[in-house]
N, C-alpha and C positions, 0 to 999 in steps of 0.2 A: 350439683352437689346434693346428696341426699339429706333430708331433714332428720334431726335426731328423733329417735323413738321415745315413747313415754317412759321406757325404762331408765333412760338417762336422767330425766327430771326426777323420777322417783328416787334414783340413786343419790343425786346430789342433795335433795331435800332430806333424805334419810341420814346422809353424812352430817349435815348441819344440826339435825335434831340430836344425833348421837354425840356430837361435839358439845352441844348445849348441856347434855346430861353429865359430861365429864366434870363440870364445876360442882355439881351435887355429889358425884361419886367421890371426888377428892375429899370432901368433908367426911364421908363415911370411912374412907381409908385412913384418914387422919385420926380417927378414934383409937386405932391400934398402932399406927406407925408414925414416926416423925417424918418431916418433909423430905430430908435427903434420902431416907430409906425408901419412901414412896417413889421418888424419882429414879433411884438406882434400880429397884425392882421393875419399875415401868420400862426403863431402857433395856433391861435384860429381855423382858417379854417382847418388846417391839423389835429388838434386834433379831431374835430368832425368827419372828414372823416375817419381817421385811426381807431378810436375806434368803429365807426359805422360799418366799413368793417370787423374788427376783431370779433366783437360780432355777426355780421350776419353770418359769416362763422364758428363761434365758435372756433376761433383761438387765443383767448386772454388767456395767461397763468396767473396764480396767482403768484405774486411776494413773495418770502420768506422773512421774516423780516431781516434775516442776509444778504440779497442781496440789501437791500434798499440803503446802503451806496455806492454800486457800481453804482446803477442807478443814484444817485445824482451826483457822480463824472462824470458819462457819460454825463449827462445833462449839467454839468458845462463846459466840453470840447465842447460839441455840443448838443444843439444849442447855449448856452450862449456865450462863447468866439469865437466860429466859426462865428456865425452870427454878433457879434459886429465887428470882424475884417473884414468880407466880406462886410457887409452893409456899414460901413463907408469907407472902402477901395474903393468900387465901386463909391462913390461920388467923388473920387479924381483921379481915373484912368479910362480908357475906358473899355467898356465891353469886348473887345478883350484881352487886357492886363490882366484883371481880370480872364478871363476864362483860359488863358494859364498858369497863376501862379497856379490856383486851380487844373489844370490838372496834376500837379506834385505830388499830394497826393499819388496815388498808386505807385509812383516811390520811395518815401521816406520810405513808410511803411516797405518794406523788410529789410532795414538797421536798423531801430529801432527794428523790430522783432528779428533780429539777435542779437542785443546788449542786449535785455531784455529776450528773450526766446531761444537764440541760434538756431533759425530756419535757415535752409539752405539758403545760399546766393550764387548765381551763378555768374560766370564771366559776363554773359549777363546782370544781374542786374546792375553791376558796369559800364559796357560799356554804357548801356542805360541811367544811371544817368548822366554820363559825357556828352553824346550827347544831352540829353534833357536840361541840365543846360546851355549848349552852346546856344541852341535854345532860352531859356528864356532870356539870355543876348542879343540876337539879337532882341528880341521883345521889351525889356525895354530900350535898349540903342540906341542912335542916331549914325549916321555915324561919328560924331565928338567925340564920346565917352561919351557924356552927357546922362542923363536919359531922356527918352521920356515921362515919367509920373512923377507925384508928388512922391518924395521919401517916404513921410509919407503914401501915398496910397499904394505903393508897400510893405512897411513894414507891413501895416495892412492886406494886402492880405496874406502875409506869416504868420501872426498871425493865420489867418483862416486855413492855410495849416497845421501848427504844432498842432493846436487844433484838427483838423481832425485826425492827426496821433495819438494823445493821446487818442482820442475817440476810434479808432480802437484797441488800446492796451487794453482798458477796455472791449470792446466788446468780446475780446477773452476769458475773464473770464465768460461771460454770455451766449455766443452762444451755449454752451453745453446743457443748461437747459431752454432756452427761444427761441421761434421762432422769426424771424426778425420783424414781424409785431408787436409783443408784445414789443420788445425792442424799436422800433421806436415810438410807441404810447406813452409809458411811458416817453421816453426821451423828447418828445414834451410836455407832461403834466408838468414834472418837470422844463423843460426849460421855459415854459410859466409862471410858478410861480416865476421864477427868474427874468423874464423881467417885470412883472407887477409893482413892486415898481419903476423901472426906468421909465416905461411908465407914472405912476401916477405923479411922481415928475417932470420929464423933458419934457414930451410930451403933457400932457393935456393942459397946458397953450398955446401951439402953435397949437393945433388941431382944425381945422374948417372944419367939414365934408360938410358944405354948399358950400364951395368953391372948394371942391375936384372934379376933372374932372372924367368923366365916364371911360376913358381909365385907369386912375390911380387906381380907385376902382376895375376894372376888372383885372388889373395887380396884385393887392394884392391877389385877389381870385385865380388867376392862380398860383401864387407862392405857395399858401397853398394847394389847391386841386390837381393841376397837378404836380407842382414841388416837393412837400413834400408828396404827396399821391399816385396818379396813377403811376407816374414814378417809385416810389419805389416798388410798387406791380409788375409792369412789370419786373423790375430787379430781384425781388425775384423769379418770375417764370423762368426767364432765368438762374439764378444760379442753381435752382433745376434741370432744363432740360439739361443745357450745362456744368455745373460746374463753379466754381468761376473764374478760369483762362480764359476760353474761353469767358465767359460773360463780363469780365472786359476789354477785348481787344476792345470791341465796345465803351468803354468810350473814346477812342481816337477821336471819332467823335465830342465830346462836344466842344472843342475849335474851331474846323473847322466850325461847325454850328454857334457858337457865332460870329466868325470873319465875316462870310459871311453875316449873318443877321444884324450885327452892321454896316457893310459897306452899305448894301442895305437900311436899315430902319432908322438908326441913322446918316448916312452920315459920319461915322468915316473914316479917311484916311487909306489907305492900301498901304504904300510904299513897294517897292520890298524887302527891308531888313526885314520888319515885316512879310511879306508873307513867305519869306524863313525861318525865325525863327520859324513860326508856323509849317511848314513842318518838320523842324529839331526836334522840340519838339515831334511831333507825331511819327517820326521815332524812337526816343529814347524810347518813351513809348512802342511802339510796340515791339522793341527789348527786352526790359526789361520784358515784360509780356508774350511774346510768349514762353519763356523758361519754363514758368509754365505749359504749355500744355503738354510738353514732360515729365514733372516730374510725379511721382506717384500721384494718387488721394490724396488730402490732408485729414487730419482728419476732423471730423465734425465741430470742433471749427474753422476751416479755411474756412468754407463755407460762411462766412459773411464778405465781403470786403467793404471798403468805396470807392464808385465811386466819381469822380470829378464832383459834381453837385452843383448847387446853390440853 
């Protein structure tokens, strides 16, 4: 079997860097748009991009009527509950805190997979979870033991985390029969249909495109086309060439990029405790995921994992 070329590694690193930037971009978009508006516009943009890409490459599978209920449940977990938790959570916590909490998704998935599907759980998974959880506490707690961010914001970010875990469990039922682009395109379509009533009722009265800044508009387009489109395609290529375990290790870059860019572009403070906490989280994530490389190649239904992206 041929070894992956450097372009594959460049692509997956680029995807993770661009996903790290989405946490900063959301803050910019939120200056002109409310959370549900951002999500609705983002889904519109990603929908056209993903369906266009899938049709162009003839990669769009037809959904069987018996699977429609699973796609609806998939969209309910993500993007609906995931984006509600993340979008509102990011209005209450810093981009760095949000990225670190979201980065724990691939850490929790193996434990839920064990409970639901009795999939193999390694000692390294458990050690990684404990270490990363300690790192998260270092990021969200102050030296005096108080919370460094709004408790409601932290709770909402964890709503996004557990929604993503539920999404991954449903994906396991669909990944045997549908390719990743098809799954993502249809979850965006059904998710958009779920958000439109909220948008019409709660957002239209507050929407004023005339006062929206150019950076905010570009931010929404970035989230849709780059964050929910191009990054996903790059990850799909990496999973195909490297395997799920090796590709997901690069996801550890996401909170690092988010923290650095938030510090440089948004002026978010970076005390030593938070910086150390980010390092601890990444160490735990790496320890948890690196054991997957040493395991046997997973079945085809395991080839689709949820990365910690915004």
